[in-house]
N, C-alpha and C positions, 0 to 999 in steps of 0.2 A: 504493499499499498503507499509506505514513505517511499520516494524516491528525490536523491538531492544530485543535485549536476551545477558544477563550477562553469560559467561561462567565461568566454576568453577574456570578459574584464575584470575575471574574479568575482563579479556576484555570485552569490550562491541564491540558486532557484531550488524550491522545494515544492512537490506535487503533492497532495493526498486526492487521488481520486474518492468519491464514496457514491456508490451506487445508493437507488431509492429515492434521490433528493433532485429538485431541476435547479436547486439555487447554487452558486459559489462565493466564496470571499475571496478576497485577492487582498493580502497584507504585505506590505513594506517594513521591516522594522529595520533599525539602524542601533546598534548598542551606546546609547550616549542617552544620556540625563542630567539631572540636576546636579549631581555627584562628581560630575567632571567639571564643573565652574567653578572658578576662580572669583572671589567675593563682589570686584567689580561686576560679573558677569552672573551672578545669581539670578535663575531665573529666565535666562537666555536661552535655553533649550526648549521650555515651554511656548517662548515669545514667539521663536521660530516655528514650530508646528502651527499657531496661528497664521504667521504670514505665509505659509505655503497655500492658504487658501485664498489669499488676496490677489491676484493677478499673475498671470503667463505671459508672454512673447504673441502665445496664438491668442491668449484670452484675458486680456489686458485688464480687465473691471474683476472686482470680487464677484458681483452679478454673475457676469460671464462664466466662471467656472462654478459656480453655483446652480445655475442652470442648467448648464453640461449635467451635472452628475443629476441634478434631480430628472433629467431624461432618460436619465439609465433606470428609473425605478425604483432606485438602489435605497440601500442604507449606508449610511459613509459618516465617518470620522477620523478623529486621531487622538491621541493619548501619549501623556509624558511621563514616566515615570523616574525614581531618583537614578537608574542604570539603563533604561530604555526610552525610546520614540517610537511610536507606530503608525500609520497611516493606513486605514483600509477601505474597502466598498462591498458590500453584499449585493448580490444581484441575482438576477436568472445567468443560468449557464449561458445561454448565447450572447449575453453583454459582456463576457470576459475581457473580450480585446478591445472595447470602446472603456471599459472601466480600467482596464490597464494601460490604456495611452492618457486617460485623464492623471493617473497617478504621477506619471511617468512624468509627463507634461509640468505637473506641479513639482517635483522632487526636483526637476534636474534644469527647469526652465522660467521657475519664479521672477519676478522682479524685484522684489522688494523695494517697491516703488516707493521715494521718500515721501510723500504726501500719505500713501497706504501706510508704512510705517509709521508715522507720527501719529496718526489715526489711531492706530491700532493699540500703540501704547494706552490711550484711555480705556478700549475696549477689556484689556488684559487688569489694567488697575482697577475698571470697576468687578471684574472676576473677584481679586485678589480682595477689595472689600467686601463681596458677597461671603466669603467664605469667613471675614473676621468675623461676620456678623451673625455666623452659624458655631455656638461652643462645641456641639457634638463635632464639627468637623476640625475646628481649632486645636482642642485638648489633642486630638493624634498628632497635631504638629510640634505641640509643646511637649507634649513624649519625647519624640525624636531628639527635639532639639536636646533635651534633659540627658536622654539616654546617650547621648551621640553628641557633646560637646566641642569646638572647637574644629569641628570636621563638616565637609560636605553634606555626608548623609542626615545630619541634623537641620539643614536649612529648610526651607518652604521651596515646592517644588516652582512657584510661581514667582518666586523673590518676592521683593518690596517695591512698593512704590516710588521711593528717593532712587533705586539702582536700576529700576525700567527705566524713569524719567532721563538718567544721563547716559544709558545705552545708544552707542552711534550706530550709523548705519554701515560705516566700517568695519567697525568690531563685530556687531552681528554677522556681516556675511564671511569674515575671516572665520568667527566661530562655526558657522555651517558649514564652510570649504574644509575646514579640518576633520569633521567627523561623515559630510554628506557624500562621500565616497564611493563608487560604485562596489569599490572593495570592501567597503563597510557594512553594504547591505544583504538584507534575507529576505528575498523575496519568496514567499508561500502561497500557495494555491490550491485551494479545499472545495471539492464538493462534484458538483456536475462539471468537467473538465472537457471543453472539445478542442479535438485534435488539432484542427485548422486554426482554433483563435491559440493554441497554445504555441504553434510554429513561430507565429507574429509577436508574441510576448516574449519570447526567449530571444525573439530577433532586435526587439525594443529595446531592451534592457542589455544586452549585449553589445548594442549599439553607442552606449552611452558616452561611454570612450573612458578610460583609467583616470585618475587626477594625474596632473604630472610629478606631483611632488606627494605623496601618501605615506605618511608613518602612523603606525596605527598606535593612538595615544592610548594610555594607560589610566587609571584613575587611582585616588590615592586609599590606598589600604586604612581601614578601619581596626582598629583593635578591638577586641572582646571586650566589652565593659566587663569589671569585674565589681569586688565588693569596695565601695566608698560609704563615706559620713552620711549620717542619715540626713542630714542639712542640703547635702547634694542631690537628693535622692528624690527628691519633693520639689516640685512646682504647682505654685497655687496662684490662679490669674482671677483678681477680683472683676466681676459682673454681677450686674441685678439680675438674675434670673428666678424662673420660676420652678428650674430643677436644679440639679447640680450634675455637673458632667464631667462622667471619671472615668479617667483610662490608667489601669495599674499593669503592670508589665516587668517582664525580665528579658535578657538577653536570649535571644532564641539557636538557632542554627541556620545556616548557608545555603544557598543554594546546589544541590547535588552532595548533600550530606548523607550519606548511607541510613543516619535513623530517620529522615523524612516519613517513609511510609509510617512509623509508630507514631511520630508528630500528628502525623492525619486524625489517628484514632483518637490519642490524647486529647488534641482539641475538640473534636467531635463530642469525646464526652464530657468535657471540662465545660463547653459552651458555646460549640458548634451547631447547636440544633435546639427544636422547643422540646426535645425531651431529654434535653444535658442537665446535669448536676447543677449548674448556676442557675440554667432559665429556671427550674423546678423550684430551690431553694430560695433563690433572692428574689424572684416573681411570684409563683405562683402558692408557695410558703406563706412568703413573709410581708410580699404585696411593699414591695419596697422599689420595685421598678417596673417600668413598662418596657424599655428595651434593655436588654443587657445578651451578651453575646463575647465569645472570645474568638481570637484570629492569629494566624502566623506573617509576617511578614520576611520571607528571605531575600538577603541581598547574594552577592559574589563571595562577599567573605565574612558577613556577621549575620543576624536576622536577630527578631524580635517574637515574642509570645505576650499577646496582648489582652487585658480583659476591657470591653467598654461597656459602660452604662451611663442612662440617665436615670438619677434618683431622686427618691423624694429629698429633697435637701435638708429636712429638719432630721432626717433619719440616714446621715451620708455614713456617719460612724458604725452603725451597726450593720450595712450594708457593705464597707470595709472588711470588718471583722468576720463577715457569714461567708465572703467570698476567698479570703485567706484560709477560714476554716473547709472547706470545698477542696482546695488546692490541696491544703495540707492531706485530706483524707487520701487522696491520689499518690502521696509518698507513700503514706504509712500502711495503706491498705489494699491490697491487689483485686484489680477489678473482678468479679465477677463472670464466670462464663456465659452466662445470659444477656449482659452487659456488653460483653464482646462482641458475639454473635451481632446483635440488634445495629451496632455502632459499624460493624463491619457493612451489613447488609445497606444499612443508609449512606454509609459514604461510597459504596461501590454501586447502589442505584441512584445516587445522584450523578455521579460518573457518565453512569448509560445515559441517562436523560440529554447530560449535556453533549454526550457525542451524536445526537440527531441534530445537532448544527455545525453548519461548515464554518463557522465563525470560530466554534470551540477548537476546530483542528487545526486552523490557521492560527488560531493564536499558542496553540500549546506546542507545535512544532518550532515558531517563530523565538520563542523565548527560550527554548531549548540550547537550538542552533546558533543564536546570534549573543547568548550568555554564555555557554557550557560548552558548545561545540557538540552539545550528545542531540538523541535521537530516541530515548525512550520512549515506547509506545503507552498510550493509555492502558491497554490489557495488561503489559511487562508492568506497569504499577500496580493495577487492581491486584495482579498475582501476589506483590509483597506485601500489599495491605491483607490478605486473604490471610499470610504466614506471619503476621505481628502475632505475640502471645502479651499473656496480662503482666507476663515477668517482663517482658520489652517496654513496655509502657509504664511500669512502676519505676523502671531504672532511670527510664527517659525525664520521668516526672523529680525523681530525686537531684537530677542534671539541672533542668528548667526552674523548677522551685525553689531557687538559691532564694532566701527571704534576706538574707545580707545583700542582695545582688537587685532585690526588688525596688521599682521605682514608680510613683506616683504623680500622674498631673493632674488638675482638679483647677474645673473653670465655677464657679459660683458665687454667691455673695459674704464670701469669709474672707477674713484677714487675719485670723488666729494660725501661724502654724504649729503651735504645739500640739494642739488637740488631732492633726494628724502625724506628725514627726513618731508619736508613743507606735505607731502601726510600722515602721522602719525599722 
C-alpha cells in the first residue's frame, strides 16, 4: 500500500492508494515549525503558512487562489506545528491534478506581495488576540513555556504582535527559502489515485528544481526537563473567569520512542475517553469539571503528557488533589485485565474509524517520513498496541508520573501561589 519515490530533485513522493473511496487527499509537508525560529523571527513559520494563500504569479490576488480551490469542491487548509508545516487539499480523486497544481503554484510561486504581507500582519495579530482571549487555549501555551523555558519549544507558534509587526519581507523570504526547498518537501497522496493524474503530479513536483544552495538545517535540541524547585514549576495567570483553566503535566516521550504504544494505552486509561478514570472521577463522581482529558505531545527529542481541565473555580484545589490521586493509582496498582481489554478495543476501534479517511492516511505517513524517516503502518501500530501488558503500563506510569517533575499552569481569578505550590 505504501510506496515511496524520490524524484530527481530529491522531493519525497509518497502514495497510498485506498479502495472504497472516491476521495483523495494531497498533503505537502515540510519539517519546519516554530522550534526552528530565532527570537526575532518567532511566528515566521505560521506567518508564511498564511502568505502562501495570498497570491501567486498565475493567481495574483487572494480571491483568485480561494476561488480556484473552491472550484475543486475541496476541503483545504494549512497547519503549523512546532516541528512541521503542512498544506493539503482533499477532493474527488478526479481532481488530483488540479489540486496538485494549485498547491505547487502556492508553494513555489507565491508572490509575498508587500501590500498583502503588511495586510496579513493584521490578520495574524488578530488570530493571536483571539487565542489570547481564550484561556483554555492559552493555558496550554503557558504550560509549555513553563516546561521548556528559554527554548523555542516554549514559544508560542503564532509569535507575538511585537515580533510580527517588525518582520520584514526580506527576512520572511530568506526564512522561507531556507526551508521550502524541494529537497525538504514530503508530498503525500492518499485515497483514489488516478494513474494519469499521478504522472502529471510527479512531473510537476520533479520540475520544481532544486534550491541552488540547500543545507539541511537542524533544530536546537531540548534537554528533557528534570526535577526543579516547586516555584519554577508553577505559573498562574490572573484572569477574571467563570472557570479555572488547568494544564497539569510532565515530560513525556519523544516521537519514535519504543514505549509509545504503552503510552497510548496509559493515556486512554488516564483521561483519553469518556470512560477514562479522570473523566469518571473528576467529572462524573465529583462534579468538578465539564471538560477534562489527558493528552500527549511528542516532539523529535522530547514530549509532554498533560491533563487539561476547565474546573469549578471554587474547588480547583480539590480537583488537583483528585487528579494527582488518580495518576498515583496508576503507579501503584496494576490495571486489571478487563480495563486493559476495553481500552485496547477503544484505541484500535478509533484508529479503524480514522482509517476511513484519506486525510488520516496522508497525515499519518507525512509526519513519519518528514520527522522520522520511517513508515510504520497503522496496522503495525495496532499490533504493538495489542501486545501492551498491564506491567508495561505500570512501568511507564512510574516513569512518566514523577511528581517532582510535575508542572502546573493555571488561568483564573487567583493571585495566591502558596495554595497551589503545596501540590508540587
